[in-house]
BATI-55315 format. One record per residue (C-alpha): residue number from 1; residue in one letter; x, y, z. Coordinates in Angstrom, 2 decimals, always signed. Example, Ala and Ser with C-alpha at 12.3 -4.5 7.8 and 13.67 -1.06 7.14 Angstrom:
residues 2
@resi: 1&resn: a&px: +12.30&py: -4.50&pz: +7.80
@resi: 2&resn: s&px: +13.67&py: -1.06&pz: +7.14
end
This chain:
residues 237
@resi: 1&resn: x&px: -34.43&py: +84.62&pz: +191.13
@resi: 2&resn: x&px: -31.79&py: +83.04&pz: +188.78
@resi: 3&resn: x&px: -29.19&py: +84.81&pz: +187.01
@resi: 4&resn: x&px: -27.72&py: +82.88&pz: +183.96
@resi: 5&resn: x&px: -23.88&py: +83.68&pz: +183.53
@resi: 6&resn: x&px: -23.03&py: +82.49&pz: +180.19
@resi: 7&resn: x&px: -19.63&py: +80.57&pz: +179.88
@resi: 8&resn: x&px: -18.80&py: +83.12&pz: +177.15
@resi: 9&resn: x&px: -19.08&py: +86.02&pz: +179.67
@resi: 10&resn: x&px: -16.81&py: +84.65&pz: +182.29
@resi: 11&resn: x&px: -13.30&py: +86.31&pz: +182.86
@resi: 12&resn: x&px: -10.03&py: +84.43&pz: +182.45
@resi: 13&resn: x&px: -6.72&py: +84.17&pz: +180.98
@resi: 14&resn: x&px: -4.78&py: +81.44&pz: +178.76
@resi: 15&resn: x&px: -1.31&py: +80.92&pz: +179.86
@resi: 16&resn: x&px: -0.46&py: +77.89&pz: +177.50
@resi: 17&resn: x&px: -0.24&py: +75.41&pz: +180.15
@resi: 18&resn: x&px: -3.28&py: +76.67&pz: +181.99
@resi: 19&resn: x&px: -6.52&py: +77.89&pz: +180.32
@resi: 20&resn: x&px: -8.59&py: +79.36&pz: +183.23
@resi: 21&resn: x&px: -11.96&py: +80.89&pz: +183.38
@resi: 22&resn: x&px: -13.27&py: +82.64&pz: +186.48
@resi: 23&resn: x&px: -16.94&py: +83.08&pz: +187.37
@resi: 24&resn: x&px: -15.83&py: +85.58&pz: +190.13
@resi: 25&resn: x&px: -13.17&py: +88.41&pz: +190.23
@resi: 26&resn: x&px: -9.75&py: +86.67&pz: +190.32
@resi: 27&resn: x&px: -6.15&py: +87.40&pz: +189.61
@resi: 28&resn: x&px: -6.17&py: +89.98&pz: +186.76
@resi: 29&resn: x&px: -9.99&py: +89.72&pz: +186.12
@resi: 30&resn: x&px: -12.08&py: +92.30&pz: +187.96
@resi: 31&resn: x&px: -15.54&py: +92.83&pz: +187.78
@resi: 32&resn: x&px: -17.21&py: +94.61&pz: +190.53
@resi: 33&resn: x&px: -20.62&py: +93.00&pz: +189.94
@resi: 34&resn: x&px: -18.93&py: +89.45&pz: +190.41
@resi: 35&resn: x&px: -16.89&py: +89.69&pz: +193.39
@resi: 36&resn: x&px: -18.38&py: +86.85&pz: +195.39
@resi: 37&resn: x&px: -21.86&py: +85.20&pz: +195.85
@resi: 38&resn: x&px: -22.43&py: +85.12&pz: +199.65
@resi: 39&resn: x&px: -19.36&py: +83.37&pz: +201.28
@resi: 40&resn: x&px: -18.39&py: +81.83&pz: +198.09
@resi: 41&resn: x&px: -15.45&py: +83.80&pz: +196.71
@resi: 42&resn: x&px: -13.88&py: +81.81&pz: +193.87
@resi: 43&resn: x&px: -15.19&py: +79.40&pz: +191.19
@resi: 44&resn: x&px: -12.47&py: +78.90&pz: +188.64
@resi: 45&resn: x&px: -12.97&py: +76.50&pz: +185.56
@resi: 46&resn: x&px: -9.52&py: +75.29&pz: +184.97
@resi: 47&resn: x&px: -7.84&py: +73.25&pz: +181.99
@resi: 48&resn: x&px: -4.30&py: +72.17&pz: +182.87
@resi: 49&resn: x&px: -2.04&py: +70.90&pz: +180.23
@resi: 50&resn: x&px: -0.52&py: +67.36&pz: +180.74
@resi: 51&resn: x&px: +2.75&py: +67.38&pz: +182.60
@resi: 52&resn: x&px: +2.31&py: +70.99&pz: +184.25
@resi: 53&resn: x&px: +0.64&py: +72.48&pz: +187.26
@resi: 54&resn: x&px: +0.98&py: +75.16&pz: +190.10
@resi: 55&resn: x&px: +4.40&py: +75.16&pz: +191.75
@resi: 56&resn: x&px: +4.13&py: +75.38&pz: +195.58
@resi: 57&resn: x&px: +2.47&py: +78.58&pz: +196.64
@resi: 58&resn: x&px: +0.73&py: +79.60&pz: +200.05
@resi: 59&resn: x&px: -2.73&py: +80.21&pz: +201.14
@resi: 60&resn: x&px: -4.55&py: +81.11&pz: +204.52
@resi: 61&resn: x&px: -7.85&py: +81.37&pz: +205.83
@resi: 62&resn: x&px: -9.91&py: +79.97&pz: +203.07
@resi: 63&resn: x&px: -11.64&py: +76.79&pz: +202.37
@resi: 64&resn: x&px: -10.48&py: +75.33&pz: +199.04
@resi: 65&resn: x&px: -12.38&py: +72.51&pz: +197.04
@resi: 66&resn: x&px: -11.17&py: +70.95&pz: +193.96
@resi: 67&resn: x&px: -13.79&py: +68.99&pz: +192.03
@resi: 68&resn: x&px: -12.08&py: +66.97&pz: +189.10
@resi: 69&resn: x&px: -13.97&py: +66.89&pz: +186.01
@resi: 70&resn: x&px: -11.54&py: +65.00&pz: +183.36
@resi: 71&resn: x&px: -8.17&py: +63.42&pz: +184.23
@resi: 72&resn: x&px: -6.45&py: +63.72&pz: +187.77
@resi: 73&resn: x&px: -4.59&py: +66.27&pz: +189.93
@resi: 74&resn: x&px: -1.69&py: +65.32&pz: +192.09
@resi: 75&resn: x&px: -1.39&py: +67.34&pz: +195.53
@resi: 76&resn: x&px: +1.45&py: +67.89&pz: +197.85
@resi: 77&resn: x&px: +1.52&py: +70.48&pz: +200.80
@resi: 78&resn: x&px: +3.79&py: +71.64&pz: +203.48
@resi: 79&resn: x&px: +1.79&py: +69.39&pz: +206.04
@resi: 80&resn: x&px: +3.35&py: +66.27&pz: +204.39
@resi: 81&resn: x&px: +0.15&py: +65.22&pz: +202.61
@resi: 82&resn: x&px: +0.31&py: +63.82&pz: +199.16
@resi: 83&resn: x&px: -2.64&py: +62.62&pz: +197.18
@resi: 84&resn: x&px: -3.93&py: +62.15&pz: +193.53
@resi: 85&resn: x&px: -7.54&py: +62.84&pz: +192.92
@resi: 86&resn: x&px: -9.28&py: +61.71&pz: +189.84
@resi: 87&resn: x&px: -12.27&py: +62.61&pz: +187.78
@resi: 88&resn: x&px: -15.60&py: +62.88&pz: +189.82
@resi: 89&resn: x&px: -13.67&py: +62.93&pz: +192.96
@resi: 90&resn: x&px: -13.19&py: +65.81&pz: +195.43
@resi: 91&resn: x&px: -10.27&py: +67.14&pz: +197.65
@resi: 92&resn: x&px: -10.62&py: +69.93&pz: +200.33
@resi: 93&resn: x&px: -7.93&py: +71.96&pz: +201.84
@resi: 94&resn: x&px: -8.68&py: +74.16&pz: +205.04
@resi: 95&resn: x&px: -5.84&py: +76.70&pz: +204.69
@resi: 96&resn: x&px: -6.39&py: +77.99&pz: +208.16
@resi: 97&resn: x&px: -3.23&py: +79.63&pz: +209.71
@resi: 98&resn: x&px: -1.43&py: +79.01&pz: +206.49
@resi: 99&resn: x&px: -0.15&py: +76.18&pz: +204.34
@resi: 100&resn: x&px: +1.89&py: +75.97&pz: +201.15
@resi: 101&resn: x&px: +0.76&py: +73.38&pz: +198.32
@resi: 102&resn: x&px: +1.41&py: +72.48&pz: +194.77
@resi: 103&resn: x&px: -1.02&py: +70.96&pz: +192.33
@resi: 104&resn: x&px: +0.21&py: +69.04&pz: +189.26
@resi: 105&resn: x&px: -1.35&py: +67.24&pz: +186.33
@resi: 106&resn: x&px: +0.93&py: +64.21&pz: +186.17
@resi: 107&resn: x&px: -1.18&py: +62.65&pz: +183.56
@resi: 108&resn: x&px: -0.49&py: +62.30&pz: +179.83
@resi: 109&resn: x&px: -3.81&py: +64.35&pz: +178.98
@resi: 110&resn: x&px: -5.35&py: +67.58&pz: +179.87
@resi: 111&resn: x&px: -6.93&py: +67.72&pz: +183.46
@resi: 112&resn: x&px: -10.06&py: +69.85&pz: +183.87
@resi: 113&resn: x&px: -11.28&py: +71.00&pz: +187.19
@resi: 114&resn: x&px: -13.44&py: +73.36&pz: +189.19
@resi: 115&resn: x&px: -11.51&py: +75.00&pz: +192.06
@resi: 116&resn: x&px: -14.01&py: +76.49&pz: +194.52
@resi: 117&resn: x&px: -13.01&py: +78.81&pz: +197.44
@resi: 118&resn: x&px: -15.44&py: +79.53&pz: +200.34
@resi: 119&resn: x&px: -14.66&py: +81.96&pz: +203.17
@resi: 120&resn: x&px: -14.35&py: +80.10&pz: +206.51
@resi: 121&resn: x&px: -16.66&py: +80.75&pz: +209.50
@resi: 122&resn: x&px: -13.58&py: +81.00&pz: +211.74
@resi: 123&resn: x&px: -10.14&py: +82.26&pz: +211.08
@resi: 124&resn: x&px: -6.72&py: +80.99&pz: +212.37
@resi: 125&resn: x&px: -7.71&py: +77.37&pz: +212.55
@resi: 126&resn: x&px: -5.13&py: +74.63&pz: +211.98
@resi: 127&resn: x&px: -4.64&py: +73.76&pz: +208.31
@resi: 128&resn: x&px: -5.64&py: +70.46&pz: +206.99
@resi: 129&resn: x&px: -6.38&py: +68.63&pz: +203.74
@resi: 130&resn: x&px: -8.36&py: +65.59&pz: +202.67
@resi: 131&resn: x&px: -9.67&py: +63.80&pz: +199.55
@resi: 132&resn: x&px: -12.32&py: +61.02&pz: +198.78
@resi: 133&resn: x&px: -13.78&py: +59.29&pz: +195.88
@resi: 134&resn: x&px: -17.29&py: +59.79&pz: +195.06
@resi: 135&resn: x&px: -18.61&py: +57.34&pz: +192.44
@resi: 136&resn: x&px: -20.79&py: +59.10&pz: +190.03
@resi: 137&resn: x&px: -23.25&py: +56.11&pz: +190.09
@resi: 138&resn: x&px: -24.15&py: +57.01&pz: +193.72
@resi: 139&resn: x&px: -25.43&py: +60.49&pz: +192.86
@resi: 140&resn: x&px: -27.25&py: +59.05&pz: +189.65
@resi: 141&resn: x&px: -30.70&py: +60.98&pz: +189.53
@resi: 142&resn: x&px: -30.03&py: +62.70&pz: +192.84
@resi: 143&resn: x&px: -28.05&py: +65.43&pz: +194.71
@resi: 144&resn: x&px: -25.28&py: +64.09&pz: +196.93
@resi: 145&resn: x&px: -23.24&py: +66.09&pz: +199.42
@resi: 146&resn: x&px: -19.54&py: +66.00&pz: +198.67
@resi: 147&resn: x&px: -18.31&py: +68.68&pz: +201.05
@resi: 148&resn: x&px: -20.14&py: +70.26&pz: +203.97
@resi: 149&resn: x&px: -19.77&py: +72.56&pz: +207.15
@resi: 150&resn: x&px: -22.67&py: +70.73&pz: +208.68
@resi: 151&resn: x&px: -22.01&py: +67.89&pz: +211.13
@resi: 152&resn: x&px: -24.84&py: +65.76&pz: +210.10
@resi: 153&resn: x&px: -23.45&py: +65.70&pz: +206.49
@resi: 154&resn: x&px: -19.69&py: +64.74&pz: +207.43
@resi: 155&resn: x&px: -18.18&py: +61.11&pz: +207.41
@resi: 156&resn: x&px: -18.22&py: +59.65&pz: +210.83
@resi: 157&resn: x&px: -21.16&py: +62.16&pz: +211.95
@resi: 158&resn: x&px: -24.00&py: +60.87&pz: +210.09
@resi: 159&resn: x&px: -22.80&py: +61.33&pz: +206.49
@resi: 160&resn: x&px: -20.34&py: +60.91&pz: +203.86
@resi: 161&resn: x&px: -19.12&py: +64.28&pz: +203.01
@resi: 162&resn: x&px: -15.65&py: +65.76&pz: +203.44
@resi: 163&resn: x&px: -15.48&py: +68.36&pz: +206.22
@resi: 164&resn: x&px: -15.23&py: +72.06&pz: +205.42
@resi: 165&resn: x&px: -15.07&py: +74.81&pz: +208.04
@resi: 166&resn: x&px: -17.72&py: +77.10&pz: +206.70
@resi: 167&resn: x&px: -21.70&py: +77.49&pz: +206.38
@resi: 168&resn: x&px: -21.93&py: +75.87&pz: +203.03
@resi: 169&resn: x&px: -22.31&py: +72.69&pz: +201.22
@resi: 170&resn: x&px: -20.95&py: +71.36&pz: +197.87
@resi: 171&resn: x&px: -23.36&py: +68.97&pz: +196.11
@resi: 172&resn: x&px: -23.43&py: +67.12&pz: +192.80
@resi: 173&resn: x&px: -25.72&py: +65.00&pz: +190.69
@resi: 174&resn: x&px: -25.60&py: +63.20&pz: +187.53
@resi: 175&resn: x&px: -28.76&py: +63.10&pz: +185.30
@resi: 176&resn: x&px: -29.88&py: +61.18&pz: +182.25
@resi: 177&resn: x&px: -31.75&py: +63.13&pz: +179.65
@resi: 178&resn: x&px: -35.23&py: +64.03&pz: +180.82
@resi: 179&resn: x&px: -34.26&py: +63.33&pz: +184.53
@resi: 180&resn: x&px: -34.84&py: +65.87&pz: +187.29
@resi: 181&resn: x&px: -33.21&py: +66.28&pz: +190.70
@resi: 182&resn: x&px: -34.63&py: +68.53&pz: +193.50
@resi: 183&resn: x&px: -32.47&py: +70.55&pz: +196.12
@resi: 184&resn: x&px: -34.12&py: +72.20&pz: +199.11
@resi: 185&resn: x&px: -31.80&py: +75.31&pz: +198.98
@resi: 186&resn: x&px: -34.01&py: +77.56&pz: +201.31
@resi: 187&resn: x&px: -35.22&py: +81.02&pz: +200.49
@resi: 188&resn: x&px: -32.58&py: +82.76&pz: +202.77
@resi: 189&resn: x&px: -29.58&py: +80.90&pz: +201.23
@resi: 190&resn: x&px: -27.42&py: +81.63&pz: +197.97
@resi: 191&resn: x&px: -26.82&py: +78.80&pz: +195.32
@resi: 192&resn: x&px: -24.35&py: +78.86&pz: +192.60
@resi: 193&resn: x&px: -24.87&py: +75.99&pz: +189.93
@resi: 194&resn: x&px: -22.73&py: +74.92&pz: +187.12
@resi: 195&resn: x&px: -23.36&py: +72.08&pz: +184.74
@resi: 196&resn: x&px: -19.90&py: +70.44&pz: +184.39
@resi: 197&resn: x&px: -21.46&py: +68.43&pz: +181.48
@resi: 198&resn: x&px: -24.67&py: +68.86&pz: +179.49
@resi: 199&resn: x&px: -27.51&py: +71.25&pz: +179.11
@resi: 200&resn: x&px: -30.05&py: +71.72&pz: +181.72
@resi: 201&resn: x&px: -33.08&py: +73.80&pz: +183.06
@resi: 202&resn: x&px: -33.07&py: +75.18&pz: +186.55
@resi: 203&resn: x&px: -36.46&py: +76.20&pz: +187.86
@resi: 204&resn: x&px: -37.16&py: +76.82&pz: +184.17
@resi: 205&resn: x&px: -34.05&py: +78.66&pz: +183.18
@resi: 206&resn: x&px: -31.89&py: +77.11&pz: +180.53
@resi: 207&resn: x&px: -28.06&py: +76.56&pz: +180.96
@resi: 208&resn: x&px: -25.43&py: +75.22&pz: +178.82
@resi: 209&resn: x&px: -22.34&py: +73.24&pz: +180.06
@resi: 210&resn: x&px: -20.04&py: +75.35&pz: +182.16
@resi: 211&resn: x&px: -22.51&py: +78.42&pz: +182.41
@resi: 212&resn: x&px: -23.03&py: +79.47&pz: +185.89
@resi: 213&resn: x&px: -26.42&py: +80.34&pz: +187.63
@resi: 214&resn: x&px: -26.51&py: +82.62&pz: +190.61
@resi: 215&resn: x&px: -29.48&py: +81.77&pz: +192.63
@resi: 216&resn: x&px: -31.41&py: +83.68&pz: +195.33
@resi: 217&resn: x&px: -34.88&py: +83.76&pz: +196.99
@resi: 218&resn: x&px: -35.57&py: +80.21&pz: +195.70
@resi: 219&resn: x&px: -36.77&py: +77.65&pz: +198.34
@resi: 220&resn: x&px: -36.33&py: +74.71&pz: +196.12
@resi: 221&resn: x&px: -34.11&py: +74.06&pz: +193.21
@resi: 222&resn: x&px: -35.32&py: +71.60&pz: +190.35
@resi: 223&resn: x&px: -32.80&py: +70.58&pz: +187.63
@resi: 224&resn: x&px: -34.02&py: +68.82&pz: +184.70
@resi: 225&resn: x&px: -31.38&py: +67.46&pz: +182.16
@resi: 226&resn: x&px: -32.10&py: +68.34&pz: +178.59
@resi: 227&resn: x&px: -29.39&py: +65.83&pz: +177.75
@resi: 228&resn: x&px: -27.11&py: +63.83&pz: +179.83
@resi: 229&resn: x&px: -25.71&py: +65.99&pz: +182.66
@resi: 230&resn: x&px: -23.39&py: +66.34&pz: +185.59
@resi: 231&resn: x&px: -24.14&py: +69.13&pz: +187.91
@resi: 232&resn: x&px: -22.21&py: +70.62&pz: +190.71
@resi: 233&resn: x&px: -23.91&py: +73.13&pz: +193.17
@resi: 234&resn: x&px: -22.70&py: +75.24&pz: +196.01
@resi: 235&resn: x&px: -25.24&py: +76.02&pz: +198.74
@resi: 236&resn: x&px: -23.71&py: +79.21&pz: +200.43
@resi: 237&resn: x&px: -24.54&py: +81.43&pz: +203.29
end
């Protein structure tokens, strides 16, 4: 089953420096039918104005993934980590027992990103942060794992993905118009898919850019690009 969630139906708020859309209940947006999707708790679609951002604030016991769509985001945290993540690349933060971080758009243009929160398998772990470039050419015509809680996917353990401490994966693909890519979700898993760019069909259900698709009871997902597209998918428990 695939439930299309049109971009226009999402909650959100425009704060001037931040224009945020929420696929799930978040901050002042509450919808009892959109609290989470399995262990996927948050999928925010953020536009951050040049020279602005989130001042230092705390998190705990959450896996937080940032997928930059346009521009770049600059990160600083209480562990002493600093980094700049560019469009198409990913950063992950395992908040664990607690971490404070700031996220700023230090660029001259608007930065757009997806911020995704997934509940951890274990609580009270040591906090950590990491980032990595993922060239879009490497995922042309196929899904590539960008972040994962499965050892075989992780860099240094058989794969190239950033590690997260949860039963989930973040995967992405870029497709030319008419191309298809398939992902073996598994009938007992939950998927949440968003085209960052372009119009696609997901097992025959058409999505526009930035629509969400809540997927369940589908052993395999086949995505076909109606026009050039960039797709992001969470495979959740």
